[in-house]
C-alpha positions as CSV (number, residue, x, y, z in Angstrom):
1,X,27.1,27.5,-90.0
2,X,26.2,30.8,-88.3
3,X,24.4,33.3,-90.5
4,X,25.5,31.5,-93.6
5,X,29.3,31.3,-92.8
6,X,30.9,28.4,-91.6
7,X,32.6,29.6,-88.8
8,X,33.8,26.6,-87.2
9,X,36.7,26.2,-90.2
10,X,37.7,29.7,-89.6
11,X,38.4,28.8,-85.7
12,X,39.8,25.1,-86.4
13,X,42.3,26.6,-89.0
14,X,43.2,29.2,-86.5
15,X,43.8,26.6,-83.6
16,X,40.8,27.9,-81.5
17,X,38.9,25.0,-81.5
18,X,40.3,23.9,-77.8
19,X,39.3,27.4,-76.6
20,X,35.8,26.9,-77.5
21,X,35.4,23.7,-76.3
22,X,36.8,24.8,-72.6
23,X,33.4,27.3,-73.0
24,X,31.2,24.5,-72.8
25,X,32.7,23.2,-69.3
26,X,31.1,24.8,-66.3
27,X,33.4,27.7,-66.0
28,X,31.3,30.1,-64.4
29,X,31.3,29.0,-60.8
30,X,35.0,29.0,-61.3
31,X,35.0,32.5,-62.0
32,X,32.7,33.6,-59.2
33,X,34.5,31.7,-56.8
34,X,38.2,33.3,-57.9
35,X,36.3,36.9,-58.2
36,X,34.7,36.6,-54.9
37,X,37.9,35.4,-52.9
38,X,39.5,38.8,-53.9
39,X,36.9,41.3,-53.5
40,X,36.7,43.7,-50.9
41,X,33.6,45.5,-50.2
42,X,33.3,48.6,-47.7
43,X,30.6,51.3,-47.1
44,X,31.4,55.0,-46.5
45,X,31.7,54.7,-43.0
46,X,34.2,51.5,-42.9
47,X,36.1,54.0,-45.8
48,X,36.2,56.7,-43.1
49,X,37.5,54.7,-40.5
50,X,40.4,53.2,-42.6
51,X,41.7,56.9,-43.5
52,X,41.3,57.9,-39.8
53,X,43.2,54.7,-38.7
54,X,46.1,55.7,-41.0
55,X,46.2,59.5,-40.0
56,X,46.5,58.1,-36.2
57,X,49.0,55.8,-37.3
58,X,51.5,58.5,-39.2
59,X,50.3,62.1,-38.3
60,X,52.3,62.9,-41.7
61,X,49.5,61.3,-43.6
62,X,47.2,64.0,-43.0
63,X,46.0,65.7,-46.2
64,X,47.1,62.9,-48.3
65,X,45.0,61.2,-50.6
66,X,43.9,57.4,-49.9
67,X,46.1,56.2,-52.7
68,X,49.3,57.7,-51.3
69,X,48.5,56.5,-47.8
70,X,48.1,52.9,-49.8
71,X,44.5,52.5,-49.1
72,X,42.3,51.9,-51.9
73,X,40.3,54.6,-53.8
74,X,36.9,54.9,-52.7
75,X,33.8,56.7,-54.3
76,X,30.0,56.5,-53.2
77,X,28.2,54.5,-55.7
78,X,24.3,54.9,-56.0
79,X,22.6,52.4,-57.7
80,X,19.8,52.7,-60.0
């Protein structure tokens, strides 16, 4: 019972019981591992270097956006 409601019956009726059972397993480390393998972190200096490299490879890239050159967008984040 949660806040006066028997929620377990609602979820069992809809076939969601197995979903909630897997949440009781240690899934967080797997999520972090999967995220971290795909994460790419670079600073402003590195972003500029990659941009200049693309222009040097092909001068026709001059004036194009990062996305138009096949690079990821970049914005400076100031943490609070």
